[in-house]
N, C-alpha and C positions, 0 to 999 in steps of 0.2 A: 603507455601502460597496457597490460593485458586486460581481459574482460573482468568485470566485477560481478561476483556471484550473488544471487538472491538468497541462497541457502535452501531453496525449494527444489526438491528432486522428484521427478526427472526434468523439471523446467530448465535447469542449468545445463543439463546434458543436451537438450534440444537446441539451446542457444549457444552451444559450443563453449561453455564456461560462464556465460552470463551476458550482461550488457556491455557495450563498447562506448568509449568516449566519442562524442560527436553524434550519438544517437538520441532520438526522441522516442520514448516508450509511452504508449497510451495504455492506461489501465481503466477499463470501464465496467459499469455494473449498475444494477438497480439500487435505489436507496435501501440501506441496511444490508447490503450484500457482503460487507466486510472490507471494503476498498481501503479505508484508512488503516484498519488493523493490519491488513496485508502489507501496505506500503511501509508502515512503521516497523513491521517485522523485518522487511527487506532492509530498511535503513539501519536497524540495529545490527544485522548480520554484516552489512557493508562496513560499518564503523569498526567492527571487530576484525576486518581485513585491513585496517589502517587506511581506509579511504575517508576523505573528508565529505561530510554529508550536510546539506542544508535542507531542512524540512519546513516548508512554508505552508501553513494550514489556515485557510480562511474560516474553518468550521469550529476549531477547538483551540483554546489558549495553551500557553506553554505548560502550566501546571497540570492540565488535563492530559496532555501528550506525555509528560514525564511520568505521571501516575500509571498510564498504560504501559510505558516502557518498563517501569519497576515491576508491574504485575506480570508482564511477559518474562522478565528476568526470573521472577519467583517461580513461574511455571516450569522454567528450564532447570532451575536449581533444585526445587523441592519436589522431585518426582516420586518420592516414597512417603510423603506426608499425607495423612488422612484429610478428608474434606473439611472436618471441623477446624483443624489447625490451619488449613489453608485460608479459610474464611477469616480466622483471627488475624493471621499475618497480613492479609489484604487490608483489613481494617487499620492495622498499624501503619501501613504504607499510605493509606488515604489520610490519616491524621497527620502524618509527616508532611504531605503535600499541602494540606490545609493550613499548616503552620501551628497546629495545636500541640505538636510534639517535636522536640528537637531531634537532630540526627543522632546525637549521643544516646538520648533516651530510647529512640527507636531501635538502635543497634543493641541496646541492653536487654530488649524484650526477648530476643532469640538469636542464636548463632546464625540461623538461616537469614534473618533480616540483615545482619552484618555482612554476610556473604553476598547478598543481593546488592547492597549499596556499594561494596568494594568492587564487585564485578562491573556495575554500571560506571563507576568512577574510572575504571581502567580504560574505557574508550570514550568518555564524556567529552574530552577536548576535540574529538573528531566530529562531534555532532552539534549543529546549530539549530535550535528550534525557535520559530517566531510566528506570530499571528499577524498577517497582513490585514489591511482594511479593504473591504469591498467597495468603499466610497473614496478612500484617499490613497491607497497604495497603487501607484501607476506602474506600468511595465518597467519604466526606468528605475523606480524604487526597488522593484524586485531584483533587477540586475545588480544594483548597487549592493544590496544585502548579500546576495550570493557571492559577488566578487570579493567582498570583505572576508569571506571564509574559505571558499572553494579554491582548489588548485587543479592542475591537470589530472584527469582521472577521477575527479570528485563527482558527486551526484547531487542534483537538485530535484527535490520532490515538490510538486505543486498540487495542493489539495484544496479546492479543485480548480481545473482550468477555466470553467465558465464563470468563475467569480472574479477573475482579473478585470479590474476596471480600465476601460480604454475611453477616455472622455470624448475623443473626436469620432468614435464609431457611431454610425447612423442607427444600427440595430444590433441584435444579439448575434446574428450570423457574421457580421463584419467584426464584432468584438472577438469572437472565437478565432476568426481568420487572422486578425492582427496579433492576437495573443500567441497562437501556435507558431506563427511566422517569427515572432520575436524569440520564442523559446528555441526554435530551430537554429536561429542565428547565434544565440548564446551557446548552444551545445557545440556547434562547429567552431566558432571563433575562440572559445575558451577551452575546448577539448574536454568537456564534461558530458556526463549523461544527464538527460532530463527525463524524469518520470512524471508524467502529467495524468492526474486522476480526472476522469471525465464523467459527467452526469448524462443520464438519458434525457432525450427531449420530452417535453411534457406529455405529448400524445402517446409516447411509448412507455411511460411509467406504468408498471404493473403487468406488462406482457409476459407470457410464459418464458420465452427465450429472447433475450436481448442480443442484438447484433451490432457490429460497428456502424452500420447504416442507421441505427436507431439513436446514436449519440447526437447531442445538440451541436450543430455545426459540422455534421459528419463529412461533408464534401471536403472541407479544409483539412479536417483531421486525417482523413484517408490519404490525402496527397502528401502531407508533411511528415507524418509519423513513420518511423522505421520499423517499429514492432507494435502491434496492437493485440492486447489481451483482454478478453471480455469475460467477466465473471457472471455465472448464473447459478441459482439454486438448483441442485440436481433433481429434486423432486418435481420442480416446475418444468425444467428444460428437457428431461429425458422423455423419449417417446412412450406413449401410453401402453404400447404392446409389451414393454418390459416390466411395467410396474402394476398394471391394472389388476392382475389376479394373484399377486404374490405379496402378502402383507409384510413378510420379512424383508423383502427388497424395498418396499415402501418406507419402512422404518429406517433402514440403513441410508436410503437416499436423502431423507430429511436431514441427516447429519453431515452431508457433503456438499461442497461447492465445485462446480465445473469451471475450469480455466481454459477457455478456447483461444488458441493462437490464430487470429484471423488475418494477420499480416506479419510478414517476416522477410525483410529484404535479403537476409543472409541465408535463408534456408526454407525448411518445410512450413507449410501453413495447413489450416484445417485439422490441427491436432488438438485433442481434447483431453485434458488432465483433470483428475479429481483429488481434492484434499479434504481431510476431515476437519470440520469446524471445532474450534475451541474458544468460542466467543466469551465464555466465562472468564477467560484469561486474555482476551483481546488478541487472539492469534489463531493461526491454523497449524495443524500438525504438518511440519515441513516435508515429511516423507509421504509423497503422494503416489499416484499410479496413473496409467493410461486408462481412459474410460472404455469399458467393454461394450456398454450399450450404445445405441444410436440416439441422436438428439432429435427433438421435435422440430421439423422444418416448417 
């Protein structure tokens, strides 16, 4: 199958259409950078392309992920609704996921809610959500869960890589090495794409600009991944000379995240894209641009 698009522009253009089967894609960033929101947004777009997606998340349970998906769907559908009504509709969706409101009752509250649920239902059979256990879900369990759902050209998201338990590993470095090695084998042998979310090493949490070398187990990750994308808050990562004396630019930078392509076996690297945050709706504006300013080295 051809590449599977993320829905983020110009990221898909740089990647010549998106990710390929057999590739391991690393998505890194500081805590709170929006890695899960971004990955879930990519997953939603891929399902809408009729690709089968497994989203394994160690951090959030299935209802939480589904709530985020519904709110993403709401933000896409309800572009002309005022803020007060959006807040009310989000409250309805949360009640639905908490089980305090039935699907029928939720749909009866607004035609928009009905549209959101019908839209999600249209691709729901392509999406598998599950929460692995950091104590009990072995790499073999992860493979088994993915195999039960994915086919060639599908995508496995792992959120996040450093949480995969490897009982025989001597330390965290070996655990990351074994995990990424297993995911690479899965990608190649099953002809699927693996998107692995990666956490920063403890010593690098909070640095202004995170790099691939700052990821936990970075040596193994750099060797095994085919594409590495590192997310940074633009306000922290941009060079001071661009923002220091311009309050308008400072305010705009606070609203944006920089996606740096640090590794790309198929093409260009050291490209920096920026996307507008929409964290109130657990998403980014998928229409981004190339970053004009330089980054802080």
